[in-house]
C-alpha positions as CSV (number, residue, x, y, z in Angstrom):
1,M,29.1,-13.8,32.5
2,K,26.5,-14.8,35.1
3,I,24.0,-12.5,33.4
4,L,24.6,-14.1,30.0
5,V,24.3,-17.7,31.3
6,F,21.1,-16.8,33.1
7,L,19.8,-15.1,29.9
8,L,20.6,-18.2,27.9
9,S,18.6,-20.4,30.3
10,I,15.6,-18.0,29.9
11,L,15.9,-18.0,26.1
12,L,16.0,-21.8,25.8
13,A,12.9,-22.3,27.9
14,S,9.6,-23.2,26.2
15,P,7.5,-20.1,25.5
16,T,4.5,-21.8,27.1
17,A,6.5,-22.1,30.4
18,Y,6.3,-18.3,30.5
19,A,2.6,-18.4,30.1
20,A,2.2,-20.9,32.9
21,K,4.4,-18.8,35.2
22,A,2.4,-15.7,34.3
23,K,-0.8,-17.5,35.5
24,K,0.7,-18.2,38.9
25,T,2.1,-14.7,39.6
26,V,0.1,-11.8,41.0
27,K,2.2,-9.1,39.4
28,P,1.5,-8.8,35.7
29,L,4.1,-9.9,33.3
30,R,5.2,-6.7,31.4
31,V,5.5,-6.9,27.6
32,A,7.3,-3.9,25.9
33,C,6.5,-3.5,22.2
34,V,9.5,-1.4,20.9
35,G,9.5,-0.1,17.4
36,N,8.7,2.6,14.9
37,S,5.4,3.8,13.3
38,V,4.1,0.3,12.7
39,T,4.3,-0.4,16.4
40,Y,3.0,3.0,17.3
41,G,0.0,2.5,15.0
42,Y,0.5,5.3,12.5
43,G,-2.3,5.8,10.0
44,L,-4.9,4.0,12.2
45,H,-7.9,6.1,13.0
46,H,-8.3,4.4,16.3
47,R,-4.8,3.4,17.3
48,D,-5.9,3.2,20.9
49,R,-8.0,0.2,19.8
50,D,-6.3,-1.1,16.7
51,A,-2.5,-0.7,17.1
52,Y,-0.9,-4.1,17.3
53,P,0.2,-3.8,21.0
54,V,-3.4,-3.0,22.0
55,R,-4.7,-6.1,20.1
56,L,-1.9,-8.2,21.6
57,Q,-3.1,-7.1,25.1
58,A,-6.6,-8.3,24.1
59,L,-5.4,-11.6,22.9
60,L,-3.4,-12.2,26.1
61,D,-6.3,-11.2,28.3
62,S,-8.7,-13.5,26.4
63,A,-6.3,-16.5,26.7
64,F,-5.0,-16.0,30.3
65,G,-7.4,-13.6,32.0
66,V,-7.0,-9.9,32.8
67,N,-4.2,-8.6,35.0
68,R,-1.9,-11.4,33.9
69,Y,-0.1,-9.3,31.3
70,E,0.6,-5.6,30.8
71,V,1.5,-4.6,27.3
72,G,3.2,-1.3,26.6
73,N,3.4,0.5,23.3
74,F,6.8,2.1,22.9
75,G,6.7,2.8,19.2
76,H,7.8,6.1,17.7
77,S,7.2,7.1,14.1
78,G,10.3,7.4,12.0
79,A,12.6,5.8,14.5
80,T,15.8,4.1,13.2
81,L,17.7,1.3,14.8
82,L,21.0,2.9,13.7
83,Y,22.4,5.2,16.3
84,K,23.6,7.5,13.5
85,G,20.4,7.3,11.6
86,H,18.2,10.4,11.1
87,R,16.0,9.5,14.2
88,P,17.8,7.0,16.5
89,Y,15.4,5.2,18.8
90,I,17.9,5.4,21.7
91,K,17.5,9.2,21.6
92,L,13.7,9.2,21.8
93,P,11.6,9.4,24.9
94,E,9.9,6.0,24.1
95,F,13.3,4.3,24.6
96,H,13.7,5.6,28.1
97,Q,10.0,4.9,28.9
98,A,10.5,1.3,27.8
99,L,13.6,1.0,30.1
100,D,11.6,2.5,33.0
101,F,8.9,-0.1,32.3
102,R,11.4,-2.8,33.2
103,P,9.8,-5.3,30.8
104,D,9.9,-9.0,31.3
105,W,9.4,-9.6,27.6
106,V,10.7,-7.2,24.9
107,V,9.5,-7.4,21.3
108,I,11.6,-5.2,19.0
109,H,10.5,-4.3,15.5
110,L,12.9,-1.8,14.0
111,G,14.7,-1.4,10.7
112,L,12.1,-0.1,8.3
113,N,13.4,3.5,8.5
114,D,17.0,2.4,8.3
115,T,16.3,1.7,4.6
116,D,16.1,5.4,4.1
117,P,19.0,6.7,1.8
118,R,20.1,8.9,4.7
119,N,20.8,5.9,6.8
120,W,21.7,2.5,5.2
121,P,24.3,3.5,2.6
122,D,26.5,5.2,5.1
123,W,25.9,3.4,8.4
124,K,24.9,-0.2,7.5
125,E,28.1,-1.6,9.0
126,E,27.0,-0.4,12.4
127,F,23.5,-2.0,12.3
128,I,24.4,-5.3,13.9
129,P,26.5,-3.8,16.8
130,N,23.8,-1.1,17.3
131,Y,21.1,-3.8,17.5
132,R,23.2,-5.9,19.9
133,A,23.7,-2.8,22.1
134,L,19.9,-2.1,22.1
135,I,19.2,-5.7,23.3
136,D,21.9,-5.4,26.0
137,S,20.3,-2.2,27.2
138,F,17.1,-4.0,28.1
139,L,19.0,-6.9,29.8
140,L,20.8,-4.3,31.9
141,V,17.6,-3.1,33.5
142,N,16.2,-6.6,33.8
143,P,18.7,-9.4,33.4
144,E,15.9,-11.9,33.3
145,A,14.1,-10.2,30.3
146,R,13.2,-12.3,27.4
147,V,14.0,-10.5,24.1
148,L,12.4,-11.2,20.8
149,I,13.3,-9.4,17.6
150,C,11.3,-9.2,14.4
151,R,11.9,-9.7,10.7
152,M,10.4,-6.5,9.4
153,T,6.9,-6.0,7.9
154,P,7.0,-5.6,4.1
155,I,7.5,-2.5,2.0
156,F,5.5,-2.8,-1.2
157,D,6.2,-1.6,-4.7
158,R,3.9,1.4,-4.4
159,H,6.4,3.0,-2.0
160,P,8.1,6.0,-3.7
161,R,11.6,4.7,-2.9
162,F,11.0,1.1,-3.7
163,R,13.0,1.0,-7.0
164,S,15.6,3.6,-5.9
165,G,17.0,1.5,-3.2
166,T,14.4,0.6,-0.5
167,R,13.6,-2.8,-2.0
168,D,17.2,-3.9,-1.9
169,W,18.1,-2.3,1.4
170,H,15.0,-3.8,3.0
171,Q,16.3,-7.2,2.1
172,Q,19.8,-6.4,3.4
173,V,18.3,-5.2,6.7
174,Q,16.3,-8.4,7.0
175,E,19.5,-10.4,6.6
176,A,21.2,-8.3,9.2
177,I,18.3,-8.9,11.7
178,E,18.6,-12.6,11.1
179,R,22.3,-12.5,12.0
180,V,21.5,-10.5,15.1
181,A,19.1,-13.2,16.2
182,R,21.6,-15.9,15.7
183,G,24.5,-14.0,17.3
184,A,22.5,-12.8,20.3
185,R,20.6,-16.1,20.6
186,V,17.3,-14.4,20.8
187,Q,14.0,-15.6,19.3
188,L,13.2,-14.3,15.8
189,I,9.6,-13.4,14.9
190,D,8.8,-13.3,11.2
191,L,6.4,-10.4,10.5
192,W,7.2,-10.4,6.8
193,E,5.9,-13.8,5.8
194,P,2.2,-13.5,7.0
195,L,1.9,-10.0,5.4
196,H,3.9,-10.0,2.2
197,M,1.0,-11.6,0.4
198,R,-1.5,-8.9,1.6
199,P,-0.6,-5.6,-0.1
200,D,-4.3,-4.6,0.3
201,L,-3.7,-4.2,4.1
202,F,-1.0,-1.5,3.5
203,P,-2.8,1.7,2.2
204,D,0.5,3.6,1.9
205,A,2.7,0.5,1.1
206,L,4.3,0.8,4.5
207,H,1.8,0.9,7.4
208,P,-0.8,-1.8,8.0
209,N,-4.5,-1.1,8.4
210,P,-6.5,-2.5,11.3
211,E,-6.7,-5.9,9.8
212,G,-3.0,-5.9,9.2
213,A,-2.3,-4.9,12.8
214,K,-4.5,-7.8,13.9
215,I,-2.4,-10.2,11.9
216,L,0.7,-8.6,13.5
217,A,-0.7,-9.1,17.0
218,K,-1.7,-12.7,16.3
219,T,1.8,-13.5,15.0
220,V,3.5,-11.9,18.0
221,Y,1.1,-13.6,20.4
222,G,2.0,-17.0,18.9
223,A,5.7,-16.3,19.2
224,L,5.3,-15.2,22.9
225,T,3.0,-17.9,24.1
226,G,3.7,-20.8,21.7
227,D,0.0,-21.1,21.2
228,F,-0.8,-21.7,17.5
229,G,-4.1,-23.4,17.9
230,G,-2.8,-27.0,18.3
231,L,-2.2,-29.6,15.6
232,Q,-3.1,-28.3,12.1
233,L,-2.5,-29.9,8.7
234,S,-2.5,-28.4,5.2
235,P,-5.9,-28.7,3.5
236,I,-4.2,-30.6,0.7
237,Y,-3.8,-33.5,3.1
238,G,-6.8,-35.8,3.3
239,K,-8.4,-39.2,3.0
240,G,-7.7,-40.7,-0.4
241,M,-4.8,-38.5,-1.2
242,V,-1.9,-39.6,-3.4
243,L,1.7,-39.0,-2.1
244,Q,4.6,-38.9,-4.5
245,R,6.2,-42.3,-4.9
246,D,10.0,-43.1,-5.0
247,E,11.0,-39.9,-3.3
248,P,11.8,-39.2,0.4
249,L,8.6,-37.8,1.9
250,T,8.4,-34.6,4.0
251,L,5.1,-34.0,5.9
252,H,4.6,-30.7,7.8
253,G,2.1,-28.6,9.6
254,L,1.5,-26.4,12.7
255,A,1.3,-27.2,16.4
256,N,1.8,-25.5,19.8
257,T,5.5,-25.3,20.8
258,N,4.9,-27.3,24.0
259,Q,3.6,-30.3,21.9
260,T,5.5,-33.1,20.3
261,V,4.2,-34.3,17.0
262,T,4.4,-37.9,16.0
263,V,3.6,-39.2,12.5
264,R,3.0,-42.9,11.8
265,L,2.8,-44.5,8.4
266,A,2.8,-48.2,7.6
267,G,5.0,-49.2,10.5
268,E,7.3,-46.2,10.2
269,G,7.2,-43.4,12.7
270,A,8.9,-40.0,13.1
271,T,8.7,-37.3,15.7
272,A,9.2,-33.5,15.5
273,V,9.2,-30.7,18.0
274,P,7.6,-27.5,16.6
275,A,9.9,-24.5,16.0
276,S,9.3,-21.2,17.7
277,D,6.8,-20.2,14.9
278,G,4.8,-23.4,15.4
279,T,5.9,-25.1,12.2
280,W,7.1,-28.7,12.3
281,K,8.2,-31.3,9.7
282,V,9.0,-34.9,9.6
283,H,10.9,-36.9,7.0
284,L,9.9,-40.4,6.0
285,K,11.5,-42.8,3.6
286,A,10.7,-43.1,0.0
287,R,8.0,-45.7,-0.9
288,P,7.1,-47.4,-4.2
289,A,3.7,-47.1,-5.7
290,G,1.0,-48.8,-3.6
291,G,-1.6,-48.4,-0.9
292,P,-3.9,-47.9,0.8
293,Y,-2.1,-46.9,3.9
294,R,-3.2,-45.4,7.2
295,L,-1.5,-42.1,8.1
296,E,-1.7,-40.9,11.7
297,F,-0.7,-37.5,13.1
298,S,-0.7,-36.9,16.9
299,A,0.4,-34.0,19.0
300,K,0.9,-34.3,22.8
301,T,2.2,-32.1,25.6
302,A,4.5,-33.4,28.3
303,E,1.7,-33.4,30.9
304,K,0.8,-37.0,31.9
305,K,-2.9,-36.5,31.9
306,A,-3.1,-34.5,28.7
307,K,-4.9,-36.2,25.8
308,P,-3.1,-36.0,22.5
309,Q,-4.7,-34.5,19.4
310,I,-5.0,-37.1,16.8
311,V,-5.8,-36.9,13.1
312,V,-6.1,-40.1,11.1
313,L,-6.1,-40.2,7.3
314,D,-7.2,-43.5,5.8
315,S,-6.8,-44.7,2.2
316,V,-3.5,-42.9,1.5
317,F,-1.7,-44.0,-1.6
318,F,1.7,-43.6,-3.1
319,G,1.9,-42.9,-6.8
320,D,2.4,-39.9,-9.2
321,V,0.8,-36.5,-8.6
322,W,0.3,-33.9,-11.3
323,L,-0.8,-30.3,-11.1
324,A,-3.1,-28.9,-13.8
325,S,-3.4,-25.2,-13.9
326,G,-4.0,-22.2,-16.2
327,Q,-7.1,-20.4,-17.3
328,S,-10.6,-21.4,-18.8
329,N,-9.6,-24.0,-21.3
330,M,-7.9,-26.0,-18.6
331,E,-10.8,-25.2,-16.3
332,L,-13.5,-26.4,-18.8
333,R,-15.3,-29.4,-17.2
334,V,-16.0,-32.8,-18.5
335,D,-19.7,-32.2,-18.5
336,Q,-19.1,-29.2,-20.9
337,V,-17.2,-31.0,-23.7
338,E,-18.0,-33.1,-26.7
339,S,-16.6,-36.3,-25.3
340,H,-18.4,-36.1,-21.9
341,Q,-20.3,-39.4,-22.4
342,Q,-17.2,-41.3,-23.4
343,D,-15.2,-39.7,-20.6
344,L,-17.8,-40.7,-17.9
345,T,-17.9,-44.2,-19.3
346,D,-14.1,-44.4,-19.0
347,A,-14.2,-42.9,-15.5
348,A,-16.4,-45.8,-14.3
349,K,-13.7,-48.3,-15.3
350,L,-10.8,-46.5,-13.5
351,K,-9.6,-47.9,-10.2
352,N,-6.4,-45.9,-9.5
353,L,-7.2,-42.3,-10.3
354,H,-7.7,-39.7,-7.6
355,L,-8.8,-36.1,-8.1
356,F,-8.3,-33.0,-6.0
357,N,-10.4,-30.1,-7.4
358,M,-9.8,-26.5,-6.5
359,P,-12.3,-24.4,-8.5
360,A,-12.8,-20.7,-7.9
361,R,-15.5,-19.8,-5.4
362,A,-16.6,-17.0,-7.6
363,R,-16.4,-16.9,-11.4
364,T,-15.0,-13.9,-13.2
365,D,-18.0,-13.6,-15.4
366,A,-19.3,-10.2,-16.6
367,V,-20.9,-9.4,-13.2
368,E,-20.3,-7.1,-10.3
369,W,-19.2,-9.1,-7.2
370,P,-21.1,-8.7,-3.9
371,D,-19.3,-7.6,-0.8
372,S,-18.9,-11.2,0.4
373,V,-16.9,-12.2,-2.6
374,L,-14.8,-9.1,-2.4
375,A,-14.0,-10.0,1.3
376,F,-13.0,-13.6,0.8
377,T,-11.0,-12.7,-2.3
378,N,-9.0,-10.2,-0.2
379,R,-8.3,-12.9,2.4
380,L,-6.8,-15.1,-0.4
381,Q,-9.7,-17.6,0.0
382,H,-10.8,-17.4,-3.6
383,M,-10.2,-21.2,-4.3
384,D,-12.4,-23.9,-3.0
385,M,-10.2,-26.8,-1.8
386,Q,-12.7,-29.6,-2.2
387,G,-10.5,-32.5,-1.0
388,W,-9.5,-35.8,-2.5
389,T,-12.0,-38.1,-4.2
390,M,-11.8,-41.1,-6.4
391,A,-12.5,-40.5,-10.1
392,T,-16.1,-41.6,-10.1
393,P,-18.3,-40.4,-12.9
394,E,-20.0,-38.0,-10.5
395,A,-16.7,-36.4,-9.5
396,V,-15.2,-36.5,-13.0
397,K,-18.0,-34.6,-14.7
398,R,-17.2,-31.5,-12.6
399,F,-13.4,-31.8,-13.2
400,S,-11.2,-30.4,-15.9
401,A,-11.7,-32.3,-19.1
402,I,-8.1,-31.9,-20.2
403,A,-6.7,-32.8,-16.8
404,F,-9.0,-35.9,-16.6
405,N,-8.0,-37.2,-20.0
406,F,-4.3,-36.7,-19.3
407,A,-4.7,-38.7,-16.0
408,R,-6.9,-41.3,-17.7
409,V,-4.2,-42.1,-20.3
410,L,-1.5,-42.2,-17.6
411,S,-3.7,-44.5,-15.4
412,D,-4.3,-46.8,-18.4
413,N,-0.5,-47.0,-19.1
414,L,0.8,-47.2,-15.5
415,T,-1.7,-49.8,-14.4
416,D,-0.1,-50.4,-10.9
417,V,0.6,-46.7,-10.1
418,P,-2.1,-44.6,-8.4
419,I,-2.4,-41.3,-10.2
420,G,-3.3,-38.1,-8.4
421,I,-4.3,-35.0,-10.3
422,I,-4.8,-31.5,-8.8
423,C,-6.6,-28.8,-10.8
424,N,-6.7,-25.1,-9.8
425,A,-7.3,-23.4,-13.1
426,V,-9.1,-20.0,-13.1
427,G,-11.0,-18.7,-16.2
428,G,-9.4,-15.6,-17.8
429,S,-6.4,-15.5,-15.4
430,T,-3.2,-13.9,-16.6
431,T,0.3,-15.4,-16.5
432,E,1.5,-12.7,-14.1
433,S,-1.2,-13.6,-11.6
434,W,0.5,-17.0,-11.1
435,I,4.0,-15.7,-10.3
436,D,5.2,-15.1,-6.8
437,R,5.5,-11.5,-5.5
438,T,9.3,-11.6,-4.7
439,T,10.1,-12.8,-8.2
440,L,8.2,-9.9,-9.8
441,E,9.5,-7.4,-7.3
442,Y,13.0,-8.2,-8.5
443,E,12.5,-9.3,-12.1
444,L,9.6,-7.2,-13.4
445,P,8.6,-4.7,-10.7
446,D,6.8,-2.3,-13.1
447,I,4.1,-4.8,-13.7
448,L,3.0,-4.6,-10.1
449,R,2.3,-0.8,-10.2
450,D,-1.4,-0.1,-10.7
451,W,-1.9,-3.1,-13.0
452,R,-5.7,-2.4,-13.4
453,N,-5.0,1.1,-15.0
454,G,-1.7,0.3,-16.7
455,D,-1.0,-1.3,-20.1
456,F,0.8,-4.4,-19.0
457,G,-2.4,-6.4,-18.7
458,Q,-4.7,-7.2,-21.6
459,A,-7.5,-4.7,-21.9
460,W,-10.1,-7.4,-21.7
461,A,-8.7,-8.7,-18.4
462,R,-8.3,-5.3,-16.9
463,G,-11.9,-4.4,-17.9
464,R,-13.3,-7.6,-16.4
465,M,-11.4,-7.0,-13.2
466,T,-12.8,-3.5,-13.0
467,Q,-16.3,-4.8,-13.6
468,N,-16.0,-7.5,-10.9
469,I,-14.7,-5.2,-8.2
470,A,-16.8,-2.1,-9.2
471,H,-18.4,-2.0,-5.7
472,A,-15.0,-1.7,-4.1
473,L,-14.1,1.1,-6.4
474,D,-17.2,3.2,-5.5
475,K,-16.2,5.8,-2.9
476,E,-19.7,5.9,-1.6
477,S,-19.8,2.2,-1.0
478,P,-19.1,0.7,2.5
479,A,-16.9,-1.8,0.7
480,Y,-14.7,1.0,-0.8
481,N,-11.2,-0.3,-1.1
482,P,-8.9,1.0,-3.9
483,L,-6.5,-1.9,-3.1
484,Q,-9.2,-4.6,-3.7
485,R,-7.7,-7.9,-4.8
486,H,-8.7,-9.9,-7.9
487,P,-7.5,-13.2,-9.5
488,Y,-6.2,-11.4,-12.6
489,E,-3.8,-9.1,-10.8
490,P,-0.1,-10.0,-10.6
491,C,0.8,-12.5,-7.9
492,Y,-2.8,-13.1,-6.7
493,L,-3.3,-16.7,-7.9
494,F,0.2,-17.7,-6.8
495,E,-0.8,-16.5,-3.3
496,A,-4.3,-17.9,-3.4
497,A,-3.9,-21.1,-5.4
498,I,-0.3,-22.2,-5.4
499,R,0.9,-21.3,-1.9
500,P,-2.1,-23.2,-0.3
501,L,-0.6,-26.4,-1.8
502,Q,2.3,-25.8,0.6
503,Q,4.8,-27.5,-1.7
504,F,2.8,-30.7,-1.9
505,P,5.2,-33.0,-3.8
506,I,4.3,-33.3,-7.5
507,K,5.6,-35.2,-10.5
508,G,5.1,-32.3,-12.9
509,V,2.9,-29.5,-14.2
510,L,0.3,-29.2,-16.9
511,W,-0.3,-25.7,-18.1
512,Y,-2.9,-24.2,-20.4
513,Q,-2.9,-20.4,-20.4
514,G,-2.0,-17.5,-22.7
515,E,-5.3,-16.3,-24.0
516,S,-5.2,-13.4,-21.6
517,N,-1.6,-12.5,-22.6
518,A,-1.7,-13.0,-26.3
519,H,-1.8,-9.2,-26.8
520,N,1.9,-9.0,-26.0
521,L,4.0,-12.0,-26.9
522,E,7.3,-10.2,-25.9
523,L,6.0,-9.6,-22.4
524,H,4.6,-13.2,-22.2
525,T,7.9,-14.6,-23.2
526,Q,9.5,-13.0,-20.1
527,L,6.5,-13.9,-17.9
528,F,6.4,-17.5,-18.8
529,S,10.1,-17.9,-18.1
530,L,9.5,-16.3,-14.7
531,L,6.5,-18.5,-14.0
532,E,8.6,-21.6,-14.4
533,K,11.3,-20.1,-12.3
534,S,8.8,-19.2,-9.6
535,W,7.2,-22.6,-9.4
536,R,10.4,-24.5,-9.6
537,C,11.7,-22.4,-6.7
538,E,8.5,-23.0,-4.7
539,W,8.8,-26.8,-5.0
540,G,12.6,-26.8,-4.7
541,R,13.0,-28.6,-8.0
542,A,15.0,-27.0,-10.7
543,D,14.0,-29.9,-13.0
544,L,10.3,-29.8,-12.4
545,P,8.7,-30.8,-15.8
546,F,6.3,-28.4,-17.5
547,Y,3.9,-29.6,-20.2
548,F,1.9,-26.8,-21.8
549,V,-0.8,-26.4,-24.5
550,Q,-0.2,-24.0,-27.3
551,L,-3.1,-21.7,-28.0
552,S,-5.6,-23.1,-30.4
553,S,-7.2,-21.6,-33.5
554,L,-9.5,-18.6,-33.0
555,N,-10.2,-15.5,-35.1
556,R,-7.8,-13.2,-33.1
557,P,-5.1,-11.5,-35.2
558,S,-2.3,-11.8,-32.7
559,W,-2.5,-15.6,-32.2
560,P,-0.3,-16.9,-35.0
561,A,2.7,-15.0,-33.8
562,F,1.9,-15.9,-30.2
563,R,1.7,-19.6,-31.1
564,D,5.0,-19.3,-32.7
565,S,6.5,-17.7,-29.7
566,Q,5.2,-20.5,-27.5
567,R,6.9,-23.0,-29.9
568,K,10.2,-21.2,-29.3
569,L,9.7,-21.2,-25.6
570,A,9.3,-25.0,-25.6
571,E,12.5,-25.4,-27.6
572,Q,14.5,-23.0,-25.4
573,L,13.4,-23.7,-21.8
574,P,14.7,-26.7,-20.0
575,N,12.3,-29.6,-19.2
576,T,9.5,-27.8,-21.1
577,W,7.4,-29.5,-23.7
578,M,4.4,-28.3,-25.8
579,V,1.3,-29.9,-27.4
580,V,-0.5,-28.4,-30.4
581,S,-4.2,-27.7,-30.3
582,S,-4.7,-25.6,-33.4
583,D,-6.4,-28.4,-35.3
584,V,-9.3,-28.7,-32.7
585,G,-10.1,-25.0,-32.3
586,D,-13.3,-23.2,-33.0
587,I,-13.3,-20.1,-35.2
588,A,-15.7,-18.1,-33.0
589,D,-15.4,-19.7,-29.5
590,V,-12.3,-19.6,-27.4
591,H,-13.7,-22.5,-25.4
592,Y,-13.7,-25.1,-28.1
593,R,-15.3,-28.3,-26.9
594,N,-13.0,-31.0,-28.3
595,K,-10.7,-31.4,-25.3
596,R,-10.1,-35.1,-25.2
597,P,-7.3,-35.1,-27.8
598,V,-5.5,-32.3,-25.9
599,G,-5.4,-34.3,-22.7
600,E,-4.2,-37.3,-24.6
601,R,-1.4,-35.4,-26.3
602,L,-0.2,-34.1,-23.0
603,A,-0.1,-37.6,-21.7
604,L,1.9,-38.8,-24.7
605,Q,4.5,-36.1,-24.1
606,A,4.7,-37.1,-20.4
607,L,4.9,-40.8,-21.2
608,H,7.8,-40.1,-23.5
609,H,9.8,-37.5,-21.7
610,T,9.0,-38.2,-18.0
611,Y,8.4,-41.9,-18.1
612,G,10.9,-42.8,-20.9
613,R,8.4,-44.6,-23.1
614,Q,9.7,-45.1,-26.6
615,L,7.0,-43.5,-28.7
616,V,6.3,-40.5,-30.9
617,S,4.7,-37.9,-28.7
618,E,4.3,-34.9,-31.0
619,G,3.7,-34.0,-34.6
620,P,6.2,-33.0,-37.3
621,R,8.7,-30.4,-36.0
622,F,10.7,-28.2,-38.3
623,N,14.3,-28.8,-37.2
624,G,15.8,-25.8,-39.0
625,G,17.0,-27.8,-42.0
626,C,16.2,-25.9,-45.2
627,R,17.5,-25.3,-48.7
628,V,16.4,-23.5,-51.8
629,R,16.6,-25.3,-55.1
630,E,17.6,-22.6,-57.5
631,E,16.6,-24.7,-60.6
632,D,12.9,-24.5,-59.7
633,A,12.7,-22.0,-56.9
634,S,11.4,-24.7,-54.5
635,V,12.1,-24.9,-50.8
636,V,13.0,-28.1,-49.0
637,L,12.2,-28.2,-45.3
638,S,13.4,-31.0,-43.0
639,F,11.3,-32.3,-40.1
640,D,11.7,-34.5,-37.0
641,N,8.9,-36.9,-36.1
642,A,8.3,-37.0,-39.8
643,D,7.4,-40.6,-40.6
644,G,4.2,-40.9,-42.6
645,M,3.8,-37.1,-43.0
646,T,0.8,-35.9,-44.9
647,V,-0.1,-32.3,-45.9
648,S,-2.4,-30.5,-48.3
649,R,-2.4,-26.9,-47.1
650,G,-1.1,-24.4,-44.6
651,F,2.3,-23.3,-46.0
652,E,3.3,-19.8,-47.4
653,L,6.4,-18.4,-49.0
654,A,7.7,-14.9,-49.3
655,A,10.5,-13.2,-51.1
656,D,12.6,-10.4,-49.4
657,D,9.7,-8.1,-49.8
658,G,7.9,-9.9,-47.0
659,I,4.7,-10.5,-49.0
660,Y,3.5,-14.1,-48.4
661,H,1.8,-16.3,-50.9
662,P,0.2,-19.7,-50.6
663,A,2.6,-22.5,-51.4
664,Q,2.0,-26.0,-52.8
665,A,3.4,-28.6,-50.4
666,T,4.6,-32.1,-51.3
667,V,6.0,-34.7,-48.9
668,E,9.3,-36.3,-49.9
669,G,10.4,-38.7,-47.1
670,Q,11.4,-36.6,-44.1
671,T,11.0,-33.4,-45.9
672,V,8.3,-31.1,-47.3
673,V,8.9,-29.4,-50.6
674,L,7.3,-26.0,-51.2
675,R,6.6,-24.1,-54.4
676,S,4.8,-20.9,-55.3
677,P,4.5,-19.4,-58.7
678,N,4.3,-16.0,-57.1
679,V,7.7,-16.4,-55.3
680,T,10.7,-16.9,-57.6
681,R,13.3,-16.1,-55.0
682,P,12.0,-17.5,-51.7
683,A,13.4,-15.9,-48.5
684,F,10.9,-16.7,-45.8
685,V,8.5,-19.5,-45.0
686,R,5.6,-19.8,-42.5
687,Y,3.1,-22.4,-41.6
688,A,-0.4,-22.2,-40.1
689,W,-0.1,-18.5,-39.9
690,Q,-3.8,-17.6,-39.7
691,P,-5.6,-16.9,-36.4
692,F,-8.0,-19.7,-37.3
693,T,-6.1,-22.2,-39.4
694,D,-7.0,-25.3,-41.3
695,A,-3.3,-26.2,-41.9
696,D,-3.0,-30.0,-41.8
697,L,0.6,-31.2,-41.6
698,R,0.6,-34.4,-39.6
699,N,2.7,-37.5,-39.1
700,R,1.7,-41.2,-39.1
701,Q,0.4,-40.9,-35.5
702,G,-2.0,-38.2,-36.6
703,L,-0.3,-35.6,-34.4
704,P,-0.3,-32.0,-35.9
705,A,2.6,-29.7,-36.5
706,S,2.9,-26.4,-34.8
707,T,2.6,-22.9,-36.3
708,F,6.1,-21.8,-37.2
709,S,8.0,-19.2,-39.3
710,A,11.6,-19.2,-40.5
711,S,14.1,-17.3,-42.6
712,L,15.6,-19.2,-45.5
713,H,18.7,-17.0,-45.5
714,N,21.9,-18.8,-44.5
């Protein structure tokens, strides 16, 4: 009992207290790194230099001086935590060597090999008691030892057993490790989180390369010492930012564990103590629209003479924040569109609009990227977070035309509400690149496997990726890396463009993408649903609104059916609305220049569905009501949003033979009546079913109808 009480006092002490104690003692503080092949350094050409325990030693020496710490590597390849596993750690020489080392600190990273089918299915119930016994064994040789255990490093989809059980068993082992940490009251180090977004650092899907080992060492170093580099804020925080109004506000960041963080905003203050991983968060009350406010962050240690770190953000506002994302048509700038002069004139009049631009640092044009671009792309630094700015003409001309015009209309209609708009669209990007890795690992894992050479991705996108990263694919190149990252690959833009937003509160999402997925509407239907699920989970809002733009008109054969599938998605998915752009397309240019109406239509939808304005926000929508007049073989279709409908072309009818013929269309109240002399027994109808269409069904508001198809059979 005395040992447990003493151990508890050790575990509850600040990690930095250990570092201070280490500075005063002559005898080095001994750190035992216990584990399997990842700890050992398997696969590293210079494990004596690159294995994570060696790098950990270097970090400690650099921070506290040599001879203050002695780090021992007690990893053994293939070791299991389970005593009845195929290679139990407790039966290996490294276990006894670690005990003889009599460590002051013990870092345990075991469990990866327990996911083997020889181990987990039969012996999983013994994992927790076996882990507790392993911890106790180190406390027996040194009752004052501080024990830290690790959530395991990732196992990626390329692992041969990923689908046959390892994926699921890995997650079950992680959960068991978390229970061990709670039950034994030992510190938990998360090695999964900083590495799960970096599959390029795991050549065999299991063992990290030198850069991965360096990240491991840095993570363990922070957990041991509590040193996370002091007060750090998300790059989305900045002067001139807009925070979401009318909702309780959570602000977060990093700090050293011996610091106390205080946040002050307009007379309100809140304090937080960083967790063992350096993260902190404070909660502030909801505020109505308004500003500017002064937001101050400070971090201070308990030492009386220590100066606090202070970050002050002036001109902070509360209002509504929207995220605009997707591919090149969302990315297209104001200075590239037809309405740029009018847009810039309007921008000069706006007082309450704030922009946060996140353009790509390297374009996915038809070029081979230099090594510098390959490197920062791998590090998930592909997006340039340019900070908040007012919507001056100079800032607006480099901003998304659609996003700006959406925000302009909102700002004009919500005159007392600051509007913030974030844009992180990337030209050519795929739907799958915007979905988080865990979602795809469980919902659609096959798309992760060798995407560049498979057939999930559109041939154009895969080809452009191959062209951009050609230098990395050249075995003779110093930059050779068969796992080179690219914005089009699954998960990449979620990791490089969504995760950096760090769940910054938003009102809703604007989405314009699909051109790079129009080759496979069935796959896109699944992917778009997963995209919404992924983002709603990321922001913790099951009702997060999505407003998306249907593909426009272009001479690509698959587009009519794809537009129809998008229409169905908008009808089926919750809190999801669509705007039509087929009437403003260009027959030969995917980047049509008439973007102002598209932004305005998105704003109309948001004003109606999110802000509750009583207005017509979309064009005529076929509501399923149809009947065939046998006396003249005409078809009567019923529409919503149908007041003042006009139409002259765009409809086709077919009999059961499936051969479509142009139909004459006449508006009768809320209906459209169709006739075709070539179809005496109509069975099917479709509208705007050409890749580039001049179909012109509109309502009184001038809003166009969507491409659609329907069966007339009851």
